[in-house]
C-alpha positions as CSV (number, residue, x, y, z in Angstrom):
1,X,6.0,34.9,-14.3
2,X,5.3,31.5,-12.7
3,X,7.0,30.2,-9.6
4,X,6.3,27.1,-7.5
5,X,8.0,25.5,-4.5
6,X,10.9,23.0,-4.8
7,X,10.7,22.1,-8.5
8,X,10.0,24.3,-11.5
9,X,10.7,23.9,-15.2
10,X,11.7,26.9,-17.4
11,X,11.7,26.4,-21.2
12,X,14.0,28.5,-23.5
13,X,13.1,28.6,-27.1
14,X,14.3,30.8,-29.9
15,X,15.8,33.3,-27.6
16,X,12.6,33.8,-25.5
17,X,12.2,32.6,-22.0
18,X,8.8,30.9,-21.3
19,X,7.9,29.6,-17.9
20,X,5.8,26.5,-18.0
21,X,3.0,26.8,-15.5
22,X,2.1,23.4,-14.2
23,X,-1.3,22.7,-12.8
24,X,-1.4,23.8,-9.1
25,X,-4.0,22.9,-6.5
26,X,-4.9,25.6,-4.0
27,X,-7.3,26.2,-1.2
28,X,-9.4,29.0,-2.7
29,X,-11.5,31.2,-0.4
30,X,-13.9,33.5,-2.2
31,X,-15.4,36.4,-0.3
32,X,-18.9,37.8,-0.7
33,X,-19.3,41.4,0.6
34,X,-22.4,42.4,2.5
35,X,-23.7,45.9,2.0
36,X,-22.8,46.6,5.6
37,X,-19.2,46.6,4.3
38,X,-19.5,47.9,0.8
39,X,-21.5,50.9,2.0
40,X,-18.7,52.0,4.3
41,X,-16.4,54.9,3.1
42,X,-13.3,52.7,3.7
43,X,-14.8,49.6,2.2
44,X,-11.9,49.2,-0.3
45,X,-9.3,49.2,2.5
46,X,-11.4,46.7,4.6
47,X,-11.8,44.3,1.7
48,X,-8.1,44.5,0.8
49,X,-7.1,43.6,4.3
50,X,-9.5,40.7,4.5
51,X,-8.2,39.5,1.1
52,X,-4.6,39.5,2.4
53,X,-5.7,36.9,5.0
54,X,-7.6,34.9,2.5
55,X,-4.7,34.9,0.0
56,X,-2.5,33.5,2.7
57,X,-4.5,30.3,2.8
58,X,-4.0,29.8,-0.9
59,X,-0.3,30.3,-0.5
60,X,0.0,27.9,2.5
61,X,-2.3,25.0,1.5
62,X,-2.5,23.0,-1.7
63,X,-5.9,21.4,-1.2
64,X,-8.3,21.5,-4.1
65,X,-11.2,23.0,-2.1
66,X,-13.2,26.1,-2.8
67,X,-14.9,27.9,0.1
68,X,-17.5,30.7,-0.2
69,X,-17.7,33.1,2.8
70,X,-19.9,36.1,3.3
71,X,-18.4,39.0,5.3
72,X,-20.5,41.5,7.2
73,X,-20.0,44.4,9.6
74,X,-21.7,44.3,13.0
75,X,-21.5,46.5,16.1
76,X,-21.1,43.9,18.9
77,X,-18.5,41.4,20.0
78,X,-15.3,41.1,17.9
79,X,-15.7,38.4,15.4
80,X,-18.0,35.4,14.9
81,X,-18.8,32.8,12.2
82,X,-22.0,31.0,11.3
83,X,-21.1,27.9,9.3
84,X,-23.1,25.1,7.7
85,X,-22.3,21.7,9.3
86,X,-23.1,18.0,8.7
87,X,-22.4,14.6,10.2
88,X,-20.0,11.9,9.1
89,X,-19.4,8.4,10.6
90,X,-16.3,8.4,12.7
91,X,-14.9,5.3,11.0
92,X,-15.4,6.9,7.6
93,X,-13.7,10.2,8.8
94,X,-10.8,8.2,10.2
95,X,-10.3,6.4,6.9
96,X,-10.5,9.5,4.8
97,X,-8.1,11.3,7.1
98,X,-5.6,8.5,6.8
99,X,-5.9,8.6,3.0
100,X,-4.8,12.3,3.1
101,X,-1.9,11.9,5.6
102,X,1.3,13.5,4.3
103,X,3.3,14.6,7.3
104,X,4.9,13.2,10.4
105,X,2.3,15.0,12.5
106,X,-0.4,13.3,10.5
107,X,1.1,9.9,11.2
108,X,1.4,10.7,14.9
109,X,-2.2,12.0,15.2
110,X,-3.6,8.9,13.3
111,X,-1.6,6.6,15.6
112,X,-3.6,8.0,18.5
113,X,-7.0,7.9,16.8
114,X,-8.5,4.4,16.9
115,X,-10.0,3.0,13.7
116,X,-13.5,2.9,15.2
117,X,-16.3,2.3,14.8
118,X,-16.8,4.9,17.6
119,X,-14.8,8.0,18.5
120,X,-12.4,7.7,21.4
121,X,-14.0,10.8,23.0
122,X,-17.4,9.6,24.1
123,X,-17.8,6.3,22.1
124,X,-20.3,7.8,19.7
125,X,-20.2,6.7,16.0
126,X,-20.6,10.1,14.4
127,X,-18.6,13.3,14.0
128,X,-19.9,16.8,13.1
129,X,-17.8,18.7,10.6
130,X,-18.1,22.0,8.7
131,X,-19.1,21.6,5.0
132,X,-15.7,22.8,3.7
133,X,-14.0,20.3,5.9
134,X,-16.2,17.5,4.6
135,X,-15.5,18.6,1.0
136,X,-11.8,18.5,1.8
137,X,-12.2,14.8,2.8
138,X,-14.0,14.0,-0.5
139,X,-17.6,14.2,0.8
140,X,-20.2,15.9,-1.4
141,X,-21.4,18.6,0.9
142,X,-22.8,21.9,-0.2
143,X,-24.8,24.6,1.6
144,X,-28.4,25.4,0.8
145,X,-28.8,26.8,-2.7
146,X,-27.7,30.4,-2.9
147,X,-26.0,30.4,0.5
148,X,-22.3,30.7,1.3
149,X,-20.5,28.1,3.4
150,X,-20.3,30.6,6.2
151,X,-21.0,34.1,7.3
152,X,-18.3,35.9,9.2
153,X,-19.3,38.9,11.3
154,X,-16.7,41.5,12.1
155,X,-17.0,44.4,14.6
156,X,-15.1,46.8,12.2
157,X,-15.5,50.0,14.2
158,X,-13.2,48.6,17.0
159,X,-10.6,47.2,14.6
160,X,-7.4,48.4,13.1
161,X,-7.9,47.9,9.3
162,X,-4.2,47.8,8.5
163,X,-1.0,47.2,10.3
164,X,0.5,50.7,10.1
165,X,-0.5,53.5,12.4
166,X,-2.0,51.0,14.9
167,X,-4.5,52.4,17.4
168,X,-3.5,50.7,20.7
169,X,-7.2,50.6,21.7
170,X,-8.3,48.7,18.6
171,X,-8.0,45.1,17.6
172,X,-6.4,43.5,14.5
173,X,-8.7,42.8,11.6
174,X,-6.4,40.4,9.9
175,X,-5.9,38.2,13.0
176,X,-9.7,38.2,13.6
177,X,-10.3,37.0,10.0
178,X,-7.7,34.2,10.4
179,X,-9.4,33.1,13.7
180,X,-12.9,32.9,12.1
181,X,-11.8,31.3,8.8
182,X,-9.9,28.6,10.8
183,X,-13.3,27.8,12.3
184,X,-15.0,27.7,8.9
185,X,-12.4,25.3,7.7
186,X,-13.1,23.0,10.6
187,X,-11.7,24.0,14.0
188,X,-14.6,23.5,16.4
189,X,-15.7,21.6,19.5
190,X,-19.0,20.1,20.6
191,X,-18.5,21.9,23.9
192,X,-18.8,25.3,22.2
193,X,-21.8,27.3,23.4
194,X,-22.2,25.3,26.6
195,X,-21.9,26.9,30.1
196,X,-19.3,25.9,32.7
197,X,-20.6,22.9,34.6
198,X,-22.9,21.7,31.8
199,X,-22.7,18.0,31.1
200,X,-20.6,17.1,28.1
201,X,-22.6,16.1,24.9
202,X,-23.5,12.5,24.5
203,X,-24.0,12.7,20.7
204,X,-21.6,13.7,17.9
205,X,-18.3,15.4,18.9
206,X,-16.4,17.8,16.6
207,X,-12.9,17.4,15.3
208,X,-10.9,19.4,17.9
209,X,-12.4,17.2,20.6
210,X,-10.3,14.4,19.2
211,X,-7.2,16.3,20.3
212,X,-8.2,17.3,23.9
213,X,-6.0,15.8,26.7
214,X,-5.3,16.5,30.3
215,X,-1.8,17.0,31.7
216,X,-1.5,13.2,32.4
217,X,-2.3,12.2,28.8
218,X,-5.9,11.2,29.4
219,X,-8.6,12.4,27.1
220,X,-10.4,15.5,28.4
221,X,-14.0,16.4,27.5
222,X,-15.9,18.5,30.0
223,X,-17.0,22.1,30.6
224,X,-15.6,22.6,34.1
225,X,-13.8,26.0,34.5
226,X,-11.2,24.3,36.6
227,X,-10.2,21.8,33.9
228,X,-6.9,22.1,32.2
229,X,-7.1,20.6,28.8
230,X,-4.5,20.8,26.1
231,X,-4.3,20.5,22.3
232,X,-2.1,17.5,21.7
233,X,-1.7,15.1,18.8
234,X,-0.3,12.3,20.9
235,X,-1.5,12.9,24.4
236,X,2.1,13.4,25.5
237,X,3.3,16.7,24.0
238,X,1.0,19.6,24.9
239,X,1.1,22.1,22.2
240,X,-1.1,24.8,23.7
241,X,-3.8,24.9,26.5
242,X,-7.4,25.0,25.5
243,X,-9.8,27.7,26.8
244,X,-12.2,26.6,29.5
245,X,-14.0,29.9,30.0
246,X,-17.5,29.6,28.7
247,X,-17.4,33.2,27.5
248,X,-15.3,31.9,24.7
249,X,-15.1,28.8,22.6
250,X,-13.8,25.6,24.1
251,X,-11.8,24.8,21.0
252,X,-9.9,28.1,21.2
253,X,-6.6,28.6,23.0
254,X,-6.4,29.8,26.6
255,X,-4.8,33.2,27.4
256,X,-1.1,33.1,27.9
257,X,2.0,35.3,27.7
258,X,2.1,34.5,24.0
259,X,-0.7,36.0,21.9
260,X,-2.0,33.6,19.2
261,X,-4.5,33.9,16.4
262,X,-6.8,31.2,17.9
263,X,-6.8,32.7,21.4
264,X,-10.3,32.8,22.8
265,X,-9.8,36.4,23.9
266,X,-7.8,38.9,21.9
267,X,-6.1,42.0,23.1
268,X,-6.0,45.4,21.5
269,X,-3.0,47.2,20.0
270,X,-1.3,44.0,18.8
271,X,-1.4,41.8,15.7
272,X,-0.8,38.1,15.1
273,X,-0.4,35.8,12.1
274,X,-1.0,32.1,11.9
275,X,1.4,30.2,14.2
276,X,2.6,26.7,14.7
277,X,-0.4,25.7,16.9
278,X,-3.0,26.8,14.3
279,X,-1.1,25.4,11.3
280,X,-0.6,22.0,13.1
281,X,-4.3,21.9,13.9
282,X,-5.3,22.4,10.3
283,X,-2.6,19.9,9.2
284,X,-3.8,17.1,11.4
285,X,-7.5,17.5,10.5
286,X,-6.6,17.0,6.8
287,X,-5.3,20.1,5.2
288,X,-2.0,19.9,3.3
289,X,0.6,22.6,3.8
290,X,3.0,23.8,1.1
291,X,6.6,23.5,2.2
292,X,8.1,26.7,0.8
293,X,11.7,25.5,0.6
294,X,12.6,27.3,-2.7
295,X,10.9,29.5,-5.2
296,X,12.1,31.0,-8.5
297,X,11.3,34.3,-10.1
298,X,12.7,36.9,-12.5
299,X,13.7,34.6,-15.4
300,X,15.4,36.8,-18.1
301,X,18.3,37.0,-20.5
302,X,21.3,39.3,-19.5
303,X,24.1,39.8,-22.0
304,X,22.8,36.8,-23.9
305,X,22.7,34.4,-20.9
306,X,19.6,33.2,-19.1
307,X,19.3,33.5,-15.4
308,X,16.7,33.7,-12.6
309,X,16.5,34.4,-8.9
310,X,16.1,31.8,-6.1
311,X,14.7,32.4,-2.6
312,X,14.1,29.8,0.0
313,X,14.7,28.5,3.5
314,X,17.9,29.9,4.8
315,X,20.7,27.3,5.2
316,X,19.2,24.8,2.8
317,X,21.4,23.6,-0.1
318,X,19.8,24.2,-3.6
319,X,20.8,22.4,-6.8
320,X,19.8,23.6,-10.3
321,X,19.5,20.9,-12.9
322,X,19.4,21.4,-16.7
323,X,17.7,19.3,-19.3
324,X,17.2,19.5,-23.1
325,X,14.4,16.9,-23.2
326,X,12.7,17.1,-19.7
327,X,13.7,13.5,-19.2
328,X,17.5,13.6,-18.5
329,X,18.6,16.2,-15.9
330,X,22.2,17.3,-15.2
331,X,23.2,19.3,-12.1
332,X,25.0,22.5,-13.1
333,X,24.9,24.7,-10.0
334,X,24.9,24.1,-6.2
335,X,24.7,26.7,-3.5
336,X,23.5,27.4,0.0
337,X,20.5,29.6,0.5
338,X,21.6,32.7,2.4
339,X,19.0,35.1,1.0
340,X,18.1,36.0,-2.6
341,X,20.5,34.2,-5.0
342,X,20.9,34.6,-8.7
343,X,21.7,31.8,-11.0
344,X,23.1,32.4,-14.5
345,X,23.5,29.6,-17.1
346,X,26.7,30.4,-18.9
347,X,26.0,27.7,-21.5
348,X,22.6,29.1,-22.5
349,X,23.8,31.4,-25.3
350,X,22.6,30.1,-28.6
351,X,20.9,27.1,-27.1
352,X,17.7,26.2,-29.0
353,X,16.0,25.0,-25.8
354,X,17.0,24.3,-22.2
355,X,14.9,23.5,-19.2
356,X,15.7,24.1,-15.6
357,X,14.6,22.8,-12.2
358,X,15.6,23.7,-8.7
359,X,15.6,21.1,-5.9
360,X,16.6,21.3,-2.2
361,X,18.8,18.7,-0.6
């Protein structure tokens, strides 16, 4: 059964329902398992939980990019990633980002990123990006032969592998994977790895440095522990505060009353999924989110009539159109999404062929 957001065709022919699967782009992240994981007695459960997080990216993003990540188990820290990187000219980056803009947030972010030739952070003409991020932008960038794009290290002994029977003294594996994969995809700062009080770099910056502002709307780019810097796409609306503790990454979020995937310091006994701050960050650096307004499933004949289920954003109005030639469409059903809805085409009995699409007003 094939389902896709917003619009889907279903072809009926000779009494059999066939769903036409249209080509669909997706961000595909393929894991490679190190023996430090595969040799563990609970390896299957660990791999399955990591895969849940990886599959979530394919569901959320429609970018035609493939990423290869090696996962290994370690006995220190919580999670870490080692990712291949390369440079791109800031002006080229800005132009490629503009070519991918699809959302209002993209437009806002671009309006506050000058065309160039130099970055607005430290007036340097280059930017350092991860290889998957470069490929997203259309740059031919591959790791060394036989190498993954990144290696993610996970301190599995101190993690809850699933989200049932949570040990309050352990950390969430899935949230840690989200955190590290976000960095593989591009979330990084040139300040990472520096100590508090170190001078800011005078060479290439990284992409999250383009969105660092202080509370007054001026760009912020220093390692002082006392600095309050915020992730903002316009310098006015502060979405979340950046971490300034050199024990964590400067591109991560500061601790607050709301736990987030990209917090620099995680707490035990809880779990988090991707939130607005993380998804906005990935959006404005070039990734394209799916807008899951309506999906269809369960197409079948009942008492000689064809029908299917619809599920989507609550409160939205959905219209089902019918066509016999995939050119001319006639609306036959309108309803408000209040949960799972079932559509039945009372005119489908005996029809040689009918196609359907769902759209949200």
